[in-house]
C-alpha positions in Angstrom: 0.0 0.0 0.0 1.2 3.5 -0.8 0.3 6.2 1.7 0.6 9.9 0.5 1.0 11.6 3.9 0.7 15.2 2.8 -2.4 14.6 0.7 -4.1 12.7 3.6 -5.3 10.0 1.2 -4.4 6.3 1.1 -4.2 4.9 -2.5 -4.6 1.3 -3.5 -2.4 -0.4 -6.1 -3.1 0.9 -9.6 -4.5 4.3 -8.6 -2.7 7.3 -10.0 -1.4 9.7 -7.3 -2.0 13.4 -7.6 -0.1 16.2 -6.0 0.4 19.9 -6.5 3.7 21.4 -7.6 6.1 21.7 -4.7 3.8 19.8 -2.4 5.5 17.3 -0.2 4.6 13.7 -0.9 5.6 10.7 1.3 5.6 7.3 -0.4 5.6 4.6 2.2 6.6 1.0 1.7 6.4 -2.0 4.0 9.0 -4.7 3.5 8.8 -8.3 4.7 12.2 -8.7 6.4 13.9 -5.8 8.1 17.7 -5.6 7.4 20.1 -5.9 10.3 21.0 -2.2 10.0 17.8 -0.6 8.9 19.0 3.0 9.0 21.9 2.1 6.7 19.9 0.2 4.2 19.8 1.8 0.8 16.3 2.7 -0.5 15.8 5.2 -3.4 13.3 6.1 -6.1 14.0 7.1 -9.6 11.4 9.7 -10.8 11.1 10.3 -14.5 9.1 13.2 -15.9 7.2 12.9 -19.2 9.8 15.2 -20.7 12.6 12.8 -19.9 13.9 14.7 -16.9 14.9 12.4 -14.0 15.8 12.7 -10.4 16.9 10.0 -7.9 15.6 10.6 -4.3 17.0 8.6 -1.4 14.7 7.0 1.1 14.9 6.5 4.8 13.8 4.1 7.5 10.6 5.2 9.3 10.3 2.6 12.0 8.8 -0.9 12.3 9.1 -2.4 8.7 8.5 0.9 6.9 10.6 2.9 4.5 9.7 6.2 3.0 10.7 8.2 0.0 9.8 11.9 0.5 9.6 14.0 -2.6 8.3 17.2 -4.1 8.2 18.2 -7.7 9.3 21.5 -9.3 7.7 20.6 -12.7 4.0 19.9 -13.4 3.1 16.9 -15.5 3.2 13.2 -15.2 6.0 11.6 -13.2 6.6 7.8 -13.1 8.7 6.3 -10.3 10.5 3.1 -9.6 11.7 2.2 -6.2 14.8 0.2 -5.4 15.8 -1.4 -2.1 12.3 -2.7 -1.0 12.5 -6.1 -2.7 11.9 -6.9 -6.3 8.6 -8.7 -5.6 7.1 -5.6 -3.9 4.0 -4.8 -5.9 4.4 -1.1 -5.1 7.8 -0.8 -6.7 6.5 1.3 -9.6 3.8 4.0 -9.9 2.7 7.3 -11.5 2.2 10.7 -9.9 0.3 13.4 -11.8 1.6 16.9 -10.7 -0.6 19.9 -11.2 0.7 23.5 -11.3 0.7 25.2 -8.0 -1.9 27.9 -7.4 -0.7 29.3 -4.0 2.6 27.6 -3.3 5.6 29.8 -4.4 8.2 27.0 -4.2 11.6 27.0 -2.6 13.8 30.0 -2.4 16.7 30.3 -4.8 19.1 32.8 -6.1 17.3 35.5 -8.1 17.9 35.4 -11.9 19.8 38.4 -13.0 20.2 39.7 -9.4 22.6 37.2 -7.8 22.9 39.1 -4.5 19.2 38.5 -3.8 16.7 35.7 -3.3 13.6 34.7 -5.1 10.9 32.0 -4.9 11.0 29.4 -7.6 7.9 31.0 -9.1 9.9 34.2 -9.7 8.5 36.3 -6.9 11.2 38.2 -4.9 12.0 36.9 -1.4 13.1 39.5 1.2 14.7 37.5 3.9 13.9 38.5 7.5 14.9 35.7 9.9 13.9 34.9 13.5 16.3 32.8 15.7 14.4 29.9 17.4 17.0 27.3 18.1 14.9 25.1 20.4 11.8 25.0 18.2 12.1 21.2 18.0 11.5 21.0 21.8 8.5 23.2 22.4 5.9 20.5 22.2 5.8 17.0 23.6 6.6 14.2 21.1 3.6 12.2 20.2 1.1 14.6 21.6 -1.8 15.9 19.5 -1.0 19.1 17.7 1.8 21.6 18.3 0.2 24.3 20.6 3.3 25.9 21.9 5.1 25.9 18.5 2.0 27.2 16.8 1.6 30.0 19.3 5.0 31.5 18.6 5.1 30.7 14.9 1.8 32.5 14.5 3.3 35.6 16.2 6.4 35.4 14.0 4.4 35.1 10.8 2.0 37.9 11.8 5.0 40.3 12.2 6.6 39.8 8.9 9.3 37.2 9.6 9.6 34.7 6.8 12.5 32.5 8.0 13.3 30.7 11.3 16.9 29.8 12.1 16.7 26.6 14.1 18.7 23.6 15.2 17.8 20.0 14.4 18.8 19.4 18.1 20.4 21.4 20.9 20.8 20.5 24.6 21.9 23.3 26.9 24.0 26.4 27.2 26.1 27.7 30.0 24.7 31.2 29.9 21.5 32.7 31.2 19.7 33.7 34.4 18.2 30.2 34.9 17.1 30.9 38.5 14.5 33.4 37.3 13.0 31.2 34.6 9.5 29.8 34.9 9.6 26.0 34.4 7.2 26.1 31.5 9.6 28.4 29.5 12.8 26.3 30.2 13.5 23.9 27.4 17.1 23.2 28.3 18.2 19.6 28.7 15.3 18.0 26.7 14.7 14.4 27.3 14.4 13.7 23.6 17.5 12.9 21.5 17.9 12.3 17.8 19.8 9.1 18.5 18.8 6.2 20.8 19.2 6.7 24.5 19.7 10.2 25.7 22.2 13.1 25.4 23.8 11.9 28.6 23.7 8.2 27.8 23.5 8.0 24.0 23.1 4.9 21.8 24.6 5.9 18.5 23.8 2.6 16.8 20.2 3.7 16.2 18.3 6.9 15.5 15.1 8.0 17.3 12.5 7.9 14.6 9.8 9.4 16.9 12.1 12.5 17.3 12.2 12.9 13.5 8.5 12.3 13.1 8.0 15.2 15.5 10.4 17.4 13.6 8.5 16.6 10.4 5.4 18.3 12.0 7.5 21.3 13.0 8.9 21.8 9.5 5.5 21.3 8.0 4.0 23.9 10.4 6.5 26.4 9.1 5.7 25.4 5.6 2.0 26.1 6.2 2.9 29.6 7.4 5.2 30.2 4.3 8.2 30.4 6.6 11.6 29.1 5.6 13.3 26.6 8.0 17.0 27.6 8.1 18.0 24.2 9.4 21.4 24.0 11.2 22.3 20.3 11.1 24.9 20.6 13.8 25.6 23.0 16.7 28.8 22.8 18.7 28.2 25.1 21.6 24.9 23.7 22.9 26.3 20.8 24.9 25.2 18.1 22.4 26.9 14.7 22.9 27.7 14.1 19.2 29.6 11.0 18.0 33.0 11.4 16.5 33.2 13.4 13.3 32.9 11.3 10.1 32.3 8.2 12.1 29.7 5.7 10.9 27.4 7.1 13.6 28.0 10.7 12.5 27.3 9.9 8.9 24.2 8.0 9.8 22.7 11.0 11.5 23.8 13.5 8.8 22.5 11.3 5.9 19.2 10.7 7.6 18.5 14.4 8.1 19.4 15.2 4.4 17.2 12.3 3.1 14.2 13.1 5.4 14.0 16.9 4.9 15.3 17.8 1.5 11.8 17.6 -0.1 10.4 20.4 2.0 10.2 23.5 -0.3 10.6 25.8 2.8 14.1 24.6 3.7 17.7 26.0 3.6 20.6 23.9 4.8 23.2 25.2 7.2 25.9 22.7 8.0 26.5 23.9 11.6 26.0 26.9 13.8 29.3 28.7 14.4 30.9 25.8 12.5 34.6 26.4 13.2 34.4 28.3 16.5 34.8 25.5 19.1 37.5 23.2 17.8 35.1 20.5 17.0 36.1 20.2 13.3 38.0 22.0 10.5 37.3 23.4 7.1 38.0 20.1 5.4 35.2 18.4 7.5 32.7 21.2 6.5 33.7 20.9 2.9 33.2 17.2 2.9 29.9 17.6 4.6 28.7 20.0 1.9 29.8 17.6 -0.8 28.1 14.7 0.9 24.9 16.7 1.3 24.8 17.8 -2.4 25.4 14.3 -3.5 22.1 13.2 -1.7 19.9 16.3 -2.1 18.0 15.7 -5.3 15.9 18.8 -4.6 19.0 21.1 -4.6 18.1 23.3 -1.6 20.3 26.3 -0.8 23.3 25.6 1.4 25.3 27.9 3.7 27.6 27.7 6.7 27.2 29.7 9.9 30.8 30.8 9.8 32.3 33.7 7.8 35.8 32.3 8.0 34.6 29.3 6.0 32.3 31.2 3.6 35.0 33.7 2.8 37.6 31.0 2.1 35.2 28.8 0.1 32.5 31.0 -1.3 32.1 28.7 -4.3 30.9 25.9 -2.1 28.0 27.8 -0.5 25.0 29.4 -2.2 24.9 32.4 0.0 27.4 34.0 2.4 26.7 33.8 6.2 28.5 36.2 8.5 28.3 36.9 12.2 29.2 40.5 12.4 29.0 42.7 15.5 30.9 45.7 14.1 29.6 49.0 15.7 29.3 50.7 12.3 27.6 47.8 10.7 26.5 49.5 7.4 30.0 50.1 6.2 31.2 46.6 7.1 28.2 45.0 5.3 28.8 47.1 2.2 32.4 46.0 2.2 31.5 42.3 2.5 28.8 42.6 -0.2 31.4 44.1 -2.6 33.4 40.9 -2.4 30.8 38.3 -3.5 28.3 38.0 -6.2 26.0 36.2 -3.8 23.4 37.1 -1.2 25.0 38.2 2.2 23.2 37.1 5.3 24.2 38.6 8.7 23.0 35.7 10.7 23.9 37.2 14.0 24.6 41.0 14.1 25.3 41.3 17.9 21.9 42.6 18.9 19.8 40.5 21.2 16.6 42.2 22.3 15.9 41.8 26.0 12.4 42.1 27.5 12.1 39.5 30.3 15.2 38.0 31.8 18.8 38.0 30.6 20.0 35.0 28.6 22.8 36.5 26.6 23.2 40.3 26.0 25.8 40.2 23.3 26.8 43.7 22.3 23.4 45.3 22.3 20.0 44.4 23.9 17.9 47.5 23.3 14.9 47.0 20.9 15.6 50.1 18.8 19.3 49.4 18.6 18.6 45.9 17.3 16.2 47.4 14.8 18.8 50.0 13.7 21.2 47.1 13.0 18.6 45.4 10.8 18.2 48.6 8.8 21.9 49.0 8.5 22.1 45.6 7.0 19.2 46.2 4.6 20.5 49.6 3.4 23.8 47.8 2.6 21.8 45.5 0.4 22.1 42.5 2.7 19.9 40.4 5.0 19.8 39.7 8.8 18.3 37.7 11.7 16.4 39.0 14.7 17.2 37.6 18.2 14.8 37.9 21.1 16.7 36.7 24.2 13.6 35.0 25.5 13.0 32.8 22.4 16.3 32.5 20.6 17.7 29.7 22.8 16.5 27.3 25.5 14.4 29.9 27.3 11.3 30.3 25.1 8.3 32.4 26.0 6.0 31.0 23.3 2.9 32.9 24.4 3.5 36.6 24.3 0.6 37.1 26.7 3.2 36.0 29.3 5.2 39.2 28.7 2.2 41.5 28.1 3.7 44.3 30.2 7.0 44.4 28.2 6.6 42.4 25.0 9.3 42.2 22.3 8.9 44.9 19.6 8.1 42.5 16.8 5.9 45.0 15.1 9.0 47.0 14.2 9.9 44.2 11.8 6.4 44.0 10.3 6.9 47.7 9.5 10.3 47.0 8.0 8.9 44.2 5.8 6.0 46.4 4.7 8.4 49.2 3.8 10.4 46.9 1.6 7.3 45.4 0.1 6.6 49.0 -1.2 10.2 49.5 -2.1 11.6 46.1 -3.0 15.2 45.8 -1.9 16.3 43.9 -5.0 15.3 46.9 -7.2 17.7 49.2 -5.4 21.5 49.5 -5.1 23.3 50.8 -2.1 25.0 54.1 -2.6 26.4 56.9 -0.5 27.3 60.5 -1.6 29.7 62.8 0.2 28.5 63.4 3.8 25.2 61.7 3.2 23.6 58.9 5.3 23.2 55.3 4.0 21.1 55.3 0.8 19.5 53.0 -1.7 18.6 54.1 -5.2 16.8 53.0 -8.3 16.4 55.2 -11.4 14.4 58.2 -9.9 13.8 57.0 -6.3 16.3 57.4 -3.4 15.9 56.0 0.1 17.9 57.5 2.9 18.2 55.9 6.3 18.8 58.2 9.3 19.6 56.8 12.7 18.2 58.5 15.8 21.2 60.8 16.2 21.2 62.1 12.7 19.4 65.5 12.4 18.7 65.4 8.7 20.1 64.6 5.2 23.1 66.8 4.7 25.2 65.6 1.9 25.5 65.4 -1.9 23.6 63.6 -4.6 24.8 64.5 -8.0 21.9 62.7 -9.7 19.5 65.1 -8.0 21.2 68.2 -9.2 18.7 70.9 -10.0 15.8 68.4 -10.0 12.3 69.0 -8.7 11.7 66.3 -6.1 9.1 65.1 -3.6 10.2 63.9 -0.2 8.2 62.0 2.4 9.3 60.5 5.7 8.7 57.0 7.0 8.6 56.2 10.8 10.1 52.7 11.4 8.6 52.5 14.8 5.0 53.1 13.7 5.1 52.1 10.1 3.4 55.4 9.2 4.4 58.0 6.5 4.4 61.7 7.0 2.8 63.8 4.3 5.0 64.4 1.2 6.4 67.8 0.3 7.9 69.1 -3.0 11.1 71.0 -3.3 13.2 72.4 -6.1 16.9 71.3 -5.7 19.5 74.0 -6.1 22.6 72.1 -7.1 23.6 68.8 -5.6 23.4 69.5 -1.9 20.7 67.8 0.2 19.6 69.9 3.0 16.6 68.1 4.4 15.9 68.4 8.2 14.1 65.6 10.0 10.5 66.5 10.7 9.8 67.6 14.2 7.8 64.4 14.8 10.9 62.3 14.1 13.5 64.3 16.0 15.6 62.0 18.1 14.2 58.9 16.3 15.3 56.8 13.4 13.7 57.7 10.1 13.7 56.9 6.4 13.4 59.6 3.7 11.9 58.7 0.4 13.0 61.2 -2.3 11.6 60.9 -5.8 12.3 62.9 -8.9 9.2 64.6 -10.3 9.2 64.3 -14.0 
């Protein structure tokens, strides 16, 4: 029997399966005799499109006597498949899937055609990445329980405030930082009892993997997919006290391969080999490079790959699809401009040193004020790059998943909804960073110029030669409220910009939108 999990329908032999483009389909097969090493047994399916295009997707052990092949299709039309590794006499070895063109699903993100420093969905729509760190997302709900109430609560908040990517670990255990004595038990997810291997983190059995753990993670990734949120999935993490097996051992490869086989079909997935991949002496660049090669050899769906380590990305930019950097530089805009100038790839500041604090201290980093964190996000954007938001009480093991629990001092998530709304009106990929003499950070396209002013800057005082003697309109945007002030017109006299901040924005960050009036 073939069971198509995502469609929620069981098909009998001979029926034609149907799926939407980019919809995740699980093909399940029961075998008569389980191999001695079921996790290492090779199962795969060769899919052939009516045009002749093929892809071979590896399968994985799913407990009991069941194997699965998880797949999604980028091309509509008729696909035939043939499964190997389940026994030649298995009557479900071959089949047909009719794939219809997606109506709502936009597909995985990829590098934008013609704009290689930006992202786009597979259907061509631009993707403006704004990520939210949520490392312990895998642990928020009990394995095997009905639904994902805690995960759903915080994911709903994230989605409602414009975030479209979650940076998360497959697994993490604990951290040595944080004011743990002040935590409420329901918000402390450190030292989870679950473990991706057999046994526990303190007493592991590396010979087997915990299928129930991964079935739960399936639900989490699927929940993000339902909300159109990318799962930036870090396969390893070295500083969260995980009891990993030896690098490149049979046990290490078993885990790594299983993750790649099980999650590659999700269209809302980016791969990250490891958080802070080279920072803790666990491995070296050779190990990371070999992990990337191993991943790409198995990933028939060709999801984007990065490494949470700029030393690695800067040395081997050709091995990653986008550059990840952890940059705390005080004057972030200039640094991000400089990094962007080196690579013809998207630049993602995955950790910019700002960690907003509202409840209790977990890790302050360099900055913990909400407006300072927002300022750093805008500095990244005006440099033509992307960033991640950290809220201390969700980023790591302390997760306040219901914002009603911090009603008196909630995180300023709405700031990021306003940021995303602004760049929906003025799409980042249509602009290029620029800066004239004395002027603040700017983005420009043809006749439109955006200027970002931090809270200390009194106005736009500098040069723009492209505005020389032009008649322009200027309106101001308030990043804290998401509101625009009324536009005014002005005749430029030469190249000098002499625009004061409006009184309503004195002492606050602001964005000026200047457009040439033709």
